TORKOL-4160 file (C-alpha; in steps of 0.2 Angstrom, whole numbers, padded with zeros to 4 digits, m for minus):
477
<pt num="1" X="0339" Y="0030" Z="0170"/>
<pt num="2" X="0336" Y="0033" Z="0188"/>
<pt num="3" X="0342" Y="0019" Z="0200"/>
<pt num="4" X="0328" Y="0016" Z="0212"/>
<pt num="5" X="0339" Y="0011" Z="0227"/>
<pt num="6" X="0350" Y="0026" Z="0225"/>
<pt num="7" X="0334" Y="0037" Z="0224"/>
<pt num="8" X="0327" Y="0030" Z="0240"/>
<pt num="9" X="0343" Y="0031" Z="0249"/>
<pt num="10" X="0346" Y="0049" Z="0244"/>
<pt num="11" X="0328" Y="0054" Z="0248"/>
<pt num="12" X="0328" Y="0046" Z="0265"/>
<pt num="13" X="0344" Y="0054" Z="0270"/>
<pt num="14" X="0337" Y="0071" Z="0265"/>
<pt num="15" X="0321" Y="0069" Z="0275"/>
<pt num="16" X="0331" Y="0064" Z="0290"/>
<pt num="17" X="0344" Y="0077" Z="0288"/>
<pt num="18" X="0334" Y="0093" Z="0284"/>
<pt num="19" X="0316" Y="0090" Z="0278"/>
<pt num="20" X="0309" Y="0083" Z="0294"/>
<pt num="21" X="0317" Y="0096" Z="0305"/>
<pt num="22" X="0311" Y="0110" Z="0294"/>
<pt num="23" X="0294" Y="0103" Z="0293"/>
<pt num="24" X="0294" Y="0103" Z="0312"/>
<pt num="25" X="0298" Y="0122" Z="0312"/>
<pt num="26" X="0284" Y="0124" Z="0299"/>
<pt num="27" X="0272" Y="0115" Z="0311"/>
<pt num="28" X="0276" Y="0128" Z="0324"/>
<pt num="29" X="0270" Y="0143" Z="0314"/>
<pt num="30" X="0251" Y="0146" Z="0316"/>
<pt num="31" X="0249" Y="0152" Z="0298"/>
<pt num="32" X="0230" Y="0148" Z="0296"/>
<pt num="33" X="0221" Y="0151" Z="0279"/>
<pt num="34" X="0213" Y="0168" Z="0277"/>
<pt num="35" X="0196" Y="0161" Z="0279"/>
<pt num="36" X="0200" Y="0157" Z="0297"/>
<pt num="37" X="0212" Y="0171" Z="0301"/>
<pt num="38" X="0206" Y="0189" Z="0296"/>
<pt num="39" X="0223" Y="0196" Z="0301"/>
<pt num="40" X="0234" Y="0185" Z="0291"/>
<pt num="41" X="0241" Y="0199" Z="0280"/>
<pt num="42" X="0247" Y="0209" Z="0295"/>
<pt num="43" X="0251" Y="0196" Z="0309"/>
<pt num="44" X="0267" Y="0189" Z="0300"/>
<pt num="45" X="0263" Y="0171" Z="0302"/>
<pt num="46" X="0261" Y="0168" Z="0283"/>
<pt num="47" X="0277" Y="0178" Z="0280"/>
<pt num="48" X="0286" Y="0167" Z="0292"/>
<pt num="49" X="0281" Y="0151" Z="0284"/>
<pt num="50" X="0286" Y="0158" Z="0267"/>
<pt num="51" X="0303" Y="0163" Z="0273"/>
<pt num="52" X="0306" Y="0146" Z="0281"/>
<pt num="53" X="0301" Y="0138" Z="0264"/>
<pt num="54" X="0312" Y="0149" Z="0254"/>
<pt num="55" X="0327" Y="0148" Z="0265"/>
<pt num="56" X="0326" Y="0129" Z="0264"/>
<pt num="57" X="0324" Y="0128" Z="0245"/>
<pt num="58" X="0339" Y="0140" Z="0243"/>
<pt num="59" X="0349" Y="0129" Z="0254"/>
<pt num="60" X="0347" Y="0114" Z="0243"/>
<pt num="61" X="0358" Y="0123" Z="0230"/>
<pt num="62" X="0349" Y="0115" Z="0215"/>
<pt num="63" X="0358" Y="0121" Z="0200"/>
<pt num="64" X="0350" Y="0135" Z="0191"/>
<pt num="65" X="0334" Y="0134" Z="0202"/>
<pt num="66" X="0325" Y="0151" Z="0204"/>
<pt num="67" X="0312" Y="0155" Z="0217"/>
<pt num="68" X="0301" Y="0170" Z="0220"/>
<pt num="69" X="0286" Y="0176" Z="0230"/>
<pt num="70" X="0273" Y="0184" Z="0219"/>
<pt num="71" X="0262" Y="0196" Z="0229"/>
<pt num="72" X="0248" Y="0207" Z="0223"/>
<pt num="73" X="0237" Y="0219" Z="0234"/>
<pt num="74" X="0222" Y="0211" Z="0241"/>
<pt num="75" X="0228" Y="0193" Z="0237"/>
<pt num="76" X="0237" Y="0179" Z="0246"/>
<pt num="77" X="0255" Y="0176" Z="0239"/>
<pt num="78" X="0261" Y="0162" Z="0230"/>
<pt num="79" X="0279" Y="0154" Z="0229"/>
<pt num="80" X="0285" Y="0150" Z="0211"/>
<pt num="81" X="0300" Y="0139" Z="0209"/>
<pt num="82" X="0308" Y="0135" Z="0192"/>
<pt num="83" X="0321" Y="0122" Z="0188"/>
<pt num="84" X="0327" Y="0123" Z="0170"/>
<pt num="85" X="0329" Y="0107" Z="0160"/>
<pt num="86" X="0345" Y="0098" Z="0162"/>
<pt num="87" X="0358" Y="0097" Z="0148"/>
<pt num="88" X="0353" Y="0084" Z="0135"/>
<pt num="89" X="0334" Y="0087" Z="0138"/>
<pt num="90" X="0325" Y="0089" Z="0121"/>
<pt num="91" X="0307" Y="0091" Z="0125"/>
<pt num="92" X="0299" Y="0108" Z="0127"/>
<pt num="93" X="0286" Y="0101" Z="0139"/>
<pt num="94" X="0285" Y="0106" Z="0157"/>
<pt num="95" X="0281" Y="0096" Z="0173"/>
<pt num="96" X="0270" Y="0107" Z="0185"/>
<pt num="97" X="0270" Y="0102" Z="0203"/>
<pt num="98" X="0258" Y="0109" Z="0216"/>
<pt num="99" X="0256" Y="0111" Z="0235"/>
<pt num="100" X="0250" Y="0123" Z="0247"/>
<pt num="101" X="0257" Y="0131" Z="0263"/>
<pt num="102" X="0241" Y="0138" Z="0272"/>
<pt num="103" X="0233" Y="0128" Z="0287"/>
<pt num="104" X="0216" Y="0124" Z="0294"/>
<pt num="105" X="0212" Y="0130" Z="0312"/>
<pt num="106" X="0221" Y="0122" Z="0326"/>
<pt num="107" X="0206" Y="0115" Z="0336"/>
<pt num="108" X="0218" Y="0115" Z="0351"/>
<pt num="109" X="0207" Y="0109" Z="0364"/>
<pt num="110" X="0202" Y="0093" Z="0355"/>
<pt num="111" X="0220" Y="0086" Z="0353"/>
<pt num="112" X="0225" Y="0072" Z="0364"/>
<pt num="113" X="0235" Y="0075" Z="0380"/>
<pt num="114" X="0253" Y="0078" Z="0376"/>
<pt num="115" X="0250" Y="0084" Z="0358"/>
<pt num="116" X="0247" Y="0101" Z="0352"/>
<pt num="117" X="0244" Y="0108" Z="0334"/>
<pt num="118" X="0259" Y="0120" Z="0335"/>
<pt num="119" X="0271" Y="0109" Z="0344"/>
<pt num="120" X="0279" Y="0096" Z="0333"/>
<pt num="121" X="0281" Y="0079" Z="0341"/>
<pt num="122" X="0287" Y="0063" Z="0333"/>
<pt num="123" X="0279" Y="0046" Z="0339"/>
<pt num="124" X="0281" Y="0029" Z="0331"/>
<pt num="125" X="0287" Y="0037" Z="0315"/>
<pt num="126" X="0273" Y="0050" Z="0314"/>
<pt num="127" X="0276" Y="0069" Z="0315"/>
<pt num="128" X="0261" Y="0076" Z="0324"/>
<pt num="129" X="0256" Y="0094" Z="0321"/>
<pt num="130" X="0245" Y="0105" Z="0311"/>
<pt num="131" X="0249" Y="0106" Z="0293"/>
<pt num="132" X="0263" Y="0094" Z="0291"/>
<pt num="133" X="0254" Y="0082" Z="0281"/>
<pt num="134" X="0241" Y="0095" Z="0274"/>
<pt num="135" X="0251" Y="0101" Z="0265"/>
<pt num="136" X="0267" Y="0107" Z="0272"/>
<pt num="137" X="0278" Y="0093" Z="0266"/>
<pt num="138" X="0274" Y="0097" Z="0248"/>
<pt num="139" X="0287" Y="0110" Z="0244"/>
<pt num="140" X="0300" Y="0098" Z="0252"/>
<pt num="141" X="0295" Y="0083" Z="0242"/>
<pt num="142" X="0294" Y="0092" Z="0226"/>
<pt num="143" X="0311" Y="0100" Z="0227"/>
<pt num="144" X="0319" Y="0084" Z="0234"/>
<pt num="145" X="0312" Y="0073" Z="0221"/>
<pt num="146" X="0321" Y="0083" Z="0207"/>
<pt num="147" X="0337" Y="0085" Z="0218"/>
<pt num="148" X="0338" Y="0066" Z="0219"/>
<pt num="149" X="0338" Y="0064" Z="0200"/>
<pt num="150" X="0351" Y="0077" Z="0197"/>
<pt num="151" X="0362" Y="0069" Z="0210"/>
<pt num="152" X="0362" Y="0053" Z="0199"/>
<pt num="153" X="0365" Y="0063" Z="0183"/>
<pt num="154" X="0348" Y="0060" Z="0176"/>
<pt num="155" X="0342" Y="0071" Z="0162"/>
<pt num="156" X="0327" Y="0080" Z="0169"/>
<pt num="157" X="0314" Y="0091" Z="0160"/>
<pt num="158" X="0309" Y="0108" Z="0165"/>
<pt num="159" X="0300" Y="0109" Z="0182"/>
<pt num="160" X="0289" Y="0122" Z="0188"/>
<pt num="161" X="0282" Y="0122" Z="0206"/>
<pt num="162" X="0268" Y="0132" Z="0213"/>
<pt num="163" X="0264" Y="0133" Z="0231"/>
<pt num="164" X="0249" Y="0143" Z="0236"/>
<pt num="165" X="0243" Y="0151" Z="0252"/>
<pt num="166" X="0224" Y="0150" Z="0251"/>
<pt num="167" X="0219" Y="0132" Z="0247"/>
<pt num="168" X="0210" Y="0129" Z="0263"/>
<pt num="169" X="0200" Y="0145" Z="0259"/>
<pt num="170" X="0195" Y="0138" Z="0242"/>
<pt num="171" X="0210" Y="0143" Z="0231"/>
<pt num="172" X="0201" Y="0160" Z="0227"/>
<pt num="173" X="0217" Y="0168" Z="0221"/>
<pt num="174" X="0224" Y="0153" Z="0211"/>
<pt num="175" X="0215" Y="0156" Z="0195"/>
<pt num="176" X="0222" Y="0173" Z="0194"/>
<pt num="177" X="0240" Y="0168" Z="0197"/>
<pt num="178" X="0239" Y="0153" Z="0185"/>
<pt num="179" X="0233" Y="0165" Z="0172"/>
<pt num="180" X="0247" Y="0177" Z="0176"/>
<pt num="181" X="0260" Y="0163" Z="0176"/>
<pt num="182" X="0253" Y="0154" Z="0160"/>
<pt num="183" X="0266" Y="0161" Z="0148"/>
<pt num="184" X="0280" Y="0156" Z="0160"/>
<pt num="185" X="0273" Y="0138" Z="0163"/>
<pt num="186" X="0273" Y="0134" Z="0144"/>
<pt num="187" X="0268" Y="0118" Z="0137"/>
<pt num="188" X="0263" Y="0108" Z="0153"/>
<pt num="189" X="0263" Y="0089" Z="0149"/>
<pt num="190" X="0261" Y="0082" Z="0167"/>
<pt num="191" X="0253" Y="0090" Z="0183"/>
<pt num="192" X="0259" Y="0082" Z="0200"/>
<pt num="193" X="0248" Y="0087" Z="0215"/>
<pt num="194" X="0254" Y="0083" Z="0232"/>
<pt num="195" X="0239" Y="0087" Z="0242"/>
<pt num="196" X="0228" Y="0071" Z="0242"/>
<pt num="197" X="0227" Y="0055" Z="0252"/>
<pt num="198" X="0232" Y="0037" Z="0252"/>
<pt num="199" X="0222" Y="0022" Z="0257"/>
<pt num="200" X="0236" Y="0014" Z="0267"/>
<pt num="201" X="0254" Y="0017" Z="0270"/>
<pt num="202" X="0260" Y="0002" Z="0261"/>
<pt num="203" X="0259" Y="0007" Z="0242"/>
<pt num="204" X="0257" Y="0021" Z="0231"/>
<pt num="205" X="0240" Y="0028" Z="0229"/>
<pt num="206" X="0234" Y="0038" Z="0214"/>
<pt num="207" X="0218" Y="0049" Z="0216"/>
<pt num="208" X="0207" Y="0048" Z="0201"/>
<pt num="209" X="0193" Y="0059" Z="0206"/>
<pt num="210" X="0188" Y="0072" Z="0218"/>
<pt num="211" X="0170" Y="0077" Z="0224"/>
<pt num="212" X="0163" Y="0094" Z="0221"/>
<pt num="213" X="0154" Y="0104" Z="0234"/>
<pt num="214" X="0138" Y="0114" Z="0237"/>
<pt num="215" X="0138" Y="0123" Z="0254"/>
<pt num="216" X="0128" Y="0136" Z="0263"/>
<pt num="217" X="0117" Y="0141" Z="0277"/>
<pt num="218" X="0099" Y="0136" Z="0279"/>
<pt num="219" X="0089" Y="0148" Z="0290"/>
<pt num="220" X="0071" Y="0145" Z="0296"/>
<pt num="221" X="0063" Y="0159" Z="0305"/>
<pt num="222" X="0045" Y="0158" Z="0313"/>
<pt num="223" X="0043" Y="0173" Z="0325"/>
<pt num="224" X="0050" Y="0190" Z="0327"/>
<pt num="225" X="0056" Y="0187" Z="0345"/>
<pt num="226" X="0057" Y="0172" Z="0357"/>
<pt num="227" X="0040" Y="0167" Z="0365"/>
<pt num="228" X="0035" Y="0156" Z="0380"/>
<pt num="229" X="0035" Y="0138" Z="0374"/>
<pt num="230" X="0021" Y="0134" Z="0385"/>
<pt num="231" X="0009" Y="0147" Z="0378"/>
<pt num="232" X="0015" Y="0146" Z="0360"/>
<pt num="233" X="0019" Y="0128" Z="0356"/>
<pt num="234" X="0005" Y="0120" Z="0346"/>
<pt num="235" X="0001" Y="0137" Z="0339"/>
<pt num="236" X="0017" Y="0144" Z="0333"/>
<pt num="237" X="0027" Y="0132" Z="0321"/>
<pt num="238" X="0044" Y="0127" Z="0328"/>
<pt num="239" X="0058" Y="0132" Z="0317"/>
<pt num="240" X="0067" Y="0116" Z="0321"/>
<pt num="241" X="0053" Y="0105" Z="0316"/>
<pt num="242" X="0051" Y="0115" Z="0299"/>
<pt num="243" X="0070" Y="0113" Z="0296"/>
<pt num="244" X="0068" Y="0094" Z="0299"/>
<pt num="245" X="0054" Y="0094" Z="0286"/>
<pt num="246" X="0066" Y="0103" Z="0274"/>
<pt num="247" X="0080" Y="0091" Z="0277"/>
<pt num="248" X="0068" Y="0077" Z="0272"/>
<pt num="249" X="0067" Y="0085" Z="0255"/>
<pt num="250" X="0086" Y="0083" Z="0253"/>
<pt num="251" X="0089" Y="0067" Z="0261"/>
<pt num="252" X="0082" Y="0050" Z="0266"/>
<pt num="253" X="0084" Y="0051" Z="0285"/>
<pt num="254" X="0084" Y="0032" Z="0287"/>
<pt num="255" X="0097" Y="0028" Z="0274"/>
<pt num="256" X="0107" Y="0045" Z="0271"/>
<pt num="257" X="0103" Y="0044" Z="0252"/>
<pt num="258" X="0101" Y="0061" Z="0244"/>
<pt num="259" X="0084" Y="0064" Z="0235"/>
<pt num="260" X="0088" Y="0078" Z="0223"/>
<pt num="261" X="0090" Y="0071" Z="0205"/>
<pt num="262" X="0102" Y="0085" Z="0200"/>
<pt num="263" X="0115" Y="0079" Z="0213"/>
<pt num="264" X="0118" Y="0062" Z="0204"/>
<pt num="265" X="0128" Y="0056" Z="0189"/>
<pt num="266" X="0130" Y="0039" Z="0181"/>
<pt num="267" X="0146" Y="0031" Z="0189"/>
<pt num="268" X="0158" Y="0026" Z="0175"/>
<pt num="269" X="0161" Y="0008" Z="0174"/>
<pt num="270" X="0180" Y="0009" Z="0176"/>
<pt num="271" X="0178" Y="0019" Z="0192"/>
<pt num="272" X="0167" Y="0005" Z="0199"/>
<pt num="273" X="0181" Y="m0008" Z="0195"/>
<pt num="274" X="0194" Y="0003" Z="0203"/>
<pt num="275" X="0183" Y="0004" Z="0219"/>
<pt num="276" X="0182" Y="m0015" Z="0219"/>
<pt num="277" X="0200" Y="m0016" Z="0218"/>
<pt num="278" X="0204" Y="m0003" Z="0231"/>
<pt num="279" X="0191" Y="m0012" Z="0243"/>
<pt num="280" X="0201" Y="m0028" Z="0241"/>
<pt num="281" X="0217" Y="m0020" Z="0247"/>
<pt num="282" X="0209" Y="m0009" Z="0261"/>
<pt num="283" X="0196" Y="m0021" Z="0268"/>
<pt num="284" X="0188" Y="m0014" Z="0283"/>
<pt num="285" X="0200" Y="0000" Z="0285"/>
<pt num="286" X="0188" Y="0009" Z="0274"/>
<pt num="287" X="0177" Y="0012" Z="0289"/>
<pt num="288" X="0187" Y="0007" Z="0304"/>
<pt num="289" X="0200" Y="0021" Z="0302"/>
<pt num="290" X="0186" Y="0032" Z="0309"/>
<pt num="291" X="0183" Y="0033" Z="0328"/>
<pt num="292" X="0166" Y="0026" Z="0328"/>
<pt num="293" X="0158" Y="0025" Z="0345"/>
<pt num="294" X="0156" Y="0007" Z="0352"/>
<pt num="295" X="0142" Y="m0002" Z="0344"/>
<pt num="296" X="0141" Y="0010" Z="0329"/>
<pt num="297" X="0140" Y="0002" Z="0312"/>
<pt num="298" X="0146" Y="0010" Z="0295"/>
<pt num="299" X="0134" Y="0015" Z="0281"/>
<pt num="300" X="0134" Y="0005" Z="0265"/>
<pt num="301" X="0130" Y="m0013" Z="0260"/>
<pt num="302" X="0149" Y="m0018" Z="0258"/>
<pt num="303" X="0166" Y="m0010" Z="0257"/>
<pt num="304" X="0165" Y="m0006" Z="0238"/>
<pt num="305" X="0148" Y="0002" Z="0241"/>
<pt num="306" X="0156" Y="0013" Z="0255"/>
<pt num="307" X="0170" Y="0018" Z="0243"/>
<pt num="308" X="0158" Y="0023" Z="0230"/>
<pt num="309" X="0147" Y="0032" Z="0243"/>
<pt num="310" X="0162" Y="0043" Z="0248"/>
<pt num="311" X="0169" Y="0046" Z="0230"/>
<pt num="312" X="0155" Y="0046" Z="0217"/>
<pt num="313" X="0138" Y="0049" Z="0226"/>
<pt num="314" X="0131" Y="0065" Z="0234"/>
<pt num="315" X="0131" Y="0066" Z="0253"/>
<pt num="316" X="0124" Y="0079" Z="0266"/>
<pt num="317" X="0134" Y="0084" Z="0281"/>
<pt num="318" X="0128" Y="0097" Z="0294"/>
<pt num="319" X="0144" Y="0105" Z="0300"/>
<pt num="320" X="0137" Y="0119" Z="0311"/>
<pt num="321" X="0121" Y="0127" Z="0319"/>
<pt num="322" X="0116" Y="0143" Z="0327"/>
<pt num="323" X="0100" Y="0150" Z="0335"/>
<pt num="324" X="0102" Y="0138" Z="0350"/>
<pt num="325" X="0107" Y="0143" Z="0367"/>
<pt num="326" X="0118" Y="0131" Z="0376"/>
<pt num="327" X="0108" Y="0116" Z="0383"/>
<pt num="328" X="0113" Y="0120" Z="0401"/>
<pt num="329" X="0105" Y="0138" Z="0401"/>
<pt num="330" X="0091" Y="0135" Z="0388"/>
<pt num="331" X="0074" Y="0141" Z="0395"/>
<pt num="332" X="0057" Y="0136" Z="0390"/>
<pt num="333" X="0057" Y="0148" Z="0375"/>
<pt num="334" X="0052" Y="0144" Z="0357"/>
<pt num="335" X="0067" Y="0151" Z="0348"/>
<pt num="336" X="0066" Y="0164" Z="0334"/>
<pt num="337" X="0077" Y="0155" Z="0321"/>
<pt num="338" X="0086" Y="0139" Z="0317"/>
<pt num="339" X="0101" Y="0139" Z="0306"/>
<pt num="340" X="0111" Y="0125" Z="0299"/>
<pt num="341" X="0128" Y="0125" Z="0290"/>
<pt num="342" X="0126" Y="0112" Z="0276"/>
<pt num="343" X="0140" Y="0104" Z="0266"/>
<pt num="344" X="0134" Y="0094" Z="0251"/>
<pt num="345" X="0147" Y="0084" Z="0242"/>
<pt num="346" X="0144" Y="0081" Z="0224"/>
<pt num="347" X="0150" Y="0067" Z="0212"/>
<pt num="348" X="0166" Y="0072" Z="0202"/>
<pt num="349" X="0157" Y="0076" Z="0186"/>
<pt num="350" X="0141" Y="0084" Z="0193"/>
<pt num="351" X="0137" Y="0102" Z="0187"/>
<pt num="352" X="0139" Y="0112" Z="0204"/>
<pt num="353" X="0129" Y="0127" Z="0198"/>
<pt num="354" X="0115" Y="0116" Z="0193"/>
<pt num="355" X="0116" Y="0106" Z="0209"/>
<pt num="356" X="0117" Y="0122" Z="0219"/>
<pt num="357" X="0102" Y="0129" Z="0211"/>
<pt num="358" X="0092" Y="0113" Z="0213"/>
<pt num="359" X="0096" Y="0113" Z="0232"/>
<pt num="360" X="0091" Y="0131" Z="0234"/>
<pt num="361" X="0074" Y="0128" Z="0225"/>
<pt num="362" X="0071" Y="0112" Z="0234"/>
<pt num="363" X="0073" Y="0120" Z="0251"/>
<pt num="364" X="0064" Y="0137" Z="0248"/>
<pt num="365" X="0049" Y="0132" Z="0238"/>
<pt num="366" X="0032" Y="0131" Z="0247"/>
<pt num="367" X="0039" Y="0133" Z="0265"/>
<pt num="368" X="0029" Y="0124" Z="0278"/>
<pt num="369" X="0017" Y="0135" Z="0287"/>
<pt num="370" X="0022" Y="0149" Z="0276"/>
<pt num="371" X="0037" Y="0153" Z="0288"/>
<pt num="372" X="0053" Y="0162" Z="0282"/>
<pt num="373" X="0065" Y="0150" Z="0274"/>
<pt num="374" X="0082" Y="0156" Z="0265"/>
<pt num="375" X="0096" Y="0145" Z="0259"/>
<pt num="376" X="0112" Y="0157" Z="0258"/>
<pt num="377" X="0122" Y="0147" Z="0245"/>
<pt num="378" X="0141" Y="0149" Z="0245"/>
<pt num="379" X="0150" Y="0148" Z="0228"/>
<pt num="380" X="0149" Y="0130" Z="0223"/>
<pt num="381" X="0165" Y="0121" Z="0218"/>
<pt num="382" X="0166" Y="0108" Z="0204"/>
<pt num="383" X="0173" Y="0091" Z="0207"/>
<pt num="384" X="0186" Y="0083" Z="0195"/>
<pt num="385" X="0189" Y="0066" Z="0186"/>
<pt num="386" X="0206" Y="0062" Z="0179"/>
<pt num="387" X="0209" Y="0058" Z="0161"/>
<pt num="388" X="0214" Y="0040" Z="0157"/>
<pt num="389" X="0232" Y="0037" Z="0161"/>
<pt num="390" X="0244" Y="0037" Z="0146"/>
<pt num="391" X="0252" Y="0019" Z="0145"/>
<pt num="392" X="0270" Y="0026" Z="0149"/>
<pt num="393" X="0263" Y="0034" Z="0165"/>
<pt num="394" X="0253" Y="0019" Z="0171"/>
<pt num="395" X="0268" Y="0009" Z="0169"/>
<pt num="396" X="0279" Y="0021" Z="0178"/>
<pt num="397" X="0267" Y="0022" Z="0193"/>
<pt num="398" X="0266" Y="0004" Z="0195"/>
<pt num="399" X="0285" Y="0001" Z="0193"/>
<pt num="400" X="0288" Y="0015" Z="0206"/>
<pt num="401" X="0276" Y="0007" Z="0219"/>
<pt num="402" X="0283" Y="m0010" Z="0216"/>
<pt num="403" X="0301" Y="m0003" Z="0218"/>
<pt num="404" X="0298" Y="0007" Z="0234"/>
<pt num="405" X="0285" Y="m0003" Z="0242"/>
<pt num="406" X="0285" Y="m0020" Z="0234"/>
<pt num="407" X="0267" Y="m0019" Z="0231"/>
<pt num="408" X="0257" Y="m0012" Z="0216"/>
<pt num="409" X="0249" Y="0005" Z="0215"/>
<pt num="410" X="0231" Y="0008" Z="0218"/>
<pt num="411" X="0219" Y="0020" Z="0209"/>
<pt num="412" X="0205" Y="0027" Z="0220"/>
<pt num="413" X="0193" Y="0042" Z="0221"/>
<pt num="414" X="0194" Y="0054" Z="0235"/>
<pt num="415" X="0179" Y="0061" Z="0245"/>
<pt num="416" X="0186" Y="0078" Z="0247"/>
<pt num="417" X="0189" Y="0093" Z="0236"/>
<pt num="418" X="0204" Y="0101" Z="0229"/>
<pt num="419" X="0196" Y="0117" Z="0221"/>
<pt num="420" X="0208" Y="0121" Z="0208"/>
<pt num="421" X="0210" Y="0104" Z="0199"/>
<pt num="422" X="0196" Y="0107" Z="0187"/>
<pt num="423" X="0204" Y="0124" Z="0183"/>
<pt num="424" X="0220" Y="0115" Z="0179"/>
<pt num="425" X="0211" Y="0103" Z="0168"/>
<pt num="426" X="0204" Y="0117" Z="0158"/>
<pt num="427" X="0220" Y="0127" Z="0157"/>
<pt num="428" X="0230" Y="0112" Z="0152"/>
<pt num="429" X="0219" Y="0100" Z="0143"/>
<pt num="430" X="0232" Y="0089" Z="0136"/>
<pt num="431" X="0241" Y="0086" Z="0152"/>
<pt num="432" X="0242" Y="0070" Z="0162"/>
<pt num="433" X="0239" Y="0070" Z="0181"/>
<pt num="434" X="0247" Y="0062" Z="0196"/>
<pt num="435" X="0237" Y="0067" Z="0211"/>
<pt num="436" X="0243" Y="0059" Z="0227"/>
<pt num="437" X="0248" Y="0063" Z="0245"/>
<pt num="438" X="0251" Y="0056" Z="0262"/>
<pt num="439" X="0234" Y="0058" Z="0271"/>
<pt num="440" X="0231" Y="0040" Z="0276"/>
<pt num="441" X="0222" Y="0031" Z="0289"/>
<pt num="442" X="0222" Y="0041" Z="0306"/>
<pt num="443" X="0231" Y="0056" Z="0299"/>
<pt num="444" X="0216" Y="0067" Z="0302"/>
<pt num="445" X="0219" Y="0082" Z="0291"/>
<pt num="446" X="0208" Y="0097" Z="0297"/>
<pt num="447" X="0205" Y="0088" Z="0314"/>
<pt num="448" X="0214" Y="0085" Z="0330"/>
<pt num="449" X="0230" Y="0074" Z="0331"/>
<pt num="450" X="0235" Y="0077" Z="0313"/>
<pt num="451" X="0251" Y="0068" Z="0308"/>
<pt num="452" X="0263" Y="0066" Z="0294"/>
<pt num="453" X="0268" Y="0048" Z="0292"/>
<pt num="454" X="0287" Y="0050" Z="0289"/>
<pt num="455" X="0291" Y="0034" Z="0280"/>
<pt num="456" X="0276" Y="0037" Z="0268"/>
<pt num="457" X="0283" Y="0055" Z="0265"/>
<pt num="458" X="0300" Y="0048" Z="0260"/>
<pt num="459" X="0292" Y="0035" Z="0248"/>
<pt num="460" X="0280" Y="0046" Z="0240"/>
<pt num="461" X="0295" Y="0058" Z="0237"/>
<pt num="462" X="0304" Y="0044" Z="0229"/>
<pt num="463" X="0290" Y="0039" Z="0218"/>
<pt num="464" X="0288" Y="0056" Z="0212"/>
<pt num="465" X="0306" Y="0056" Z="0208"/>
<pt num="466" X="0304" Y="0040" Z="0197"/>
<pt num="467" X="0289" Y="0047" Z="0188"/>
<pt num="468" X="0299" Y="0063" Z="0184"/>
<pt num="469" X="0313" Y="0053" Z="0177"/>
<pt num="470" X="0301" Y="0042" Z="0167"/>
<pt num="471" X="0293" Y="0057" Z="0160"/>
<pt num="472" X="0310" Y="0063" Z="0154"/>
<pt num="473" X="0314" Y="0047" Z="0146"/>
<pt num="474" X="0297" Y="0046" Z="0137"/>
<pt num="475" X="0297" Y="0064" Z="0130"/>
<pt num="476" X="0315" Y="0063" Z="0124"/>
<pt num="477" X="0313" Y="0047" Z="0114"/>
């Protein structure tokens, strides 16, 4: 049995001594995901990040640990780590841990004064910089969680760790690599993903669902070339006005509620109860963690409704636009085209292909004034809903949260997407899932001023260590 006080003491010392300094080095590397860096394969940034992670893992001197980088032409690499079962282990089941090393774009100009995406700075227990929390810490937490148990002589099961390099680009290579590694992974009984969020920094948070996504570009074209707005308006339809009409087919502009039936599912009763419980713990943090302008009010009837909005209901976000000149230099010209980048989040169990087809048909049918309307759909991504927790795992999670925070764990859906979760669920249908992370209020993954809450990182690592130990106990009965 693992001693929780010894585990936390060991983990905290490792974070202070080697993990935090090495994550700081990692932050300084601009290893953007391939979708944002077309030169990623030749500029050396991803290779530098890989080398840093490998050197740190090897320096831990975990007995019999092996680590390799798997590379294939035309694909991003993956780091694969194997830690054999300790002497005395009787189960053949494996624990699979997951993280990623690629980063979102820096958005340098948007960071607060004194902060920079590639300059690690610690303030008030928070390590600022791009990628530390999303998801650079994951390799360190995974290895350290096992090392803490071995230091106590705990009998650990076999551990496999996969760190990919294209999660922020949709995990396009992961399916291939998971198929390639399948014979080596064996009988996976527990999957631990360290790339999710937390509702606060005061207890352990378990992600029970993730939303899917339908994305694409809506293009509306009305003329072959720009024309004088004085002579053409009232005769030539405005591409912007047509786009507004098309948006009204998707969404109620007054409430934000989506109008396409194929985007909805019935929310399971247990998920509604979990949202109610999470809302009680979080209160107004659910909405005031976001930098709303003065006087702005959140959507939703109450905090439970807001949680369900962002986890189990479809939503539309317009994340980009083209066809517009800058306002300062815009002349009196009726423009050729209006284009909008759409990001439609789907409920976890919605069929993304069916939803994407419905969105495309809704936007393109019977175009107003007969203008050209095209929705260039990206590959839709499925959401994910976790299986019901096994009794031993639910007990383990609650015990760990109480041991390391003095508060119970909370289960809650997340509004974002982790593309490969559905894939893993299909590949390992009998596995239990622990999806967690350090992305809490204000951490601002993908945006400016991203930070890693260091104490949260330590305690999440300790919780994972306890869950690994309890898995070994349960499977070796």
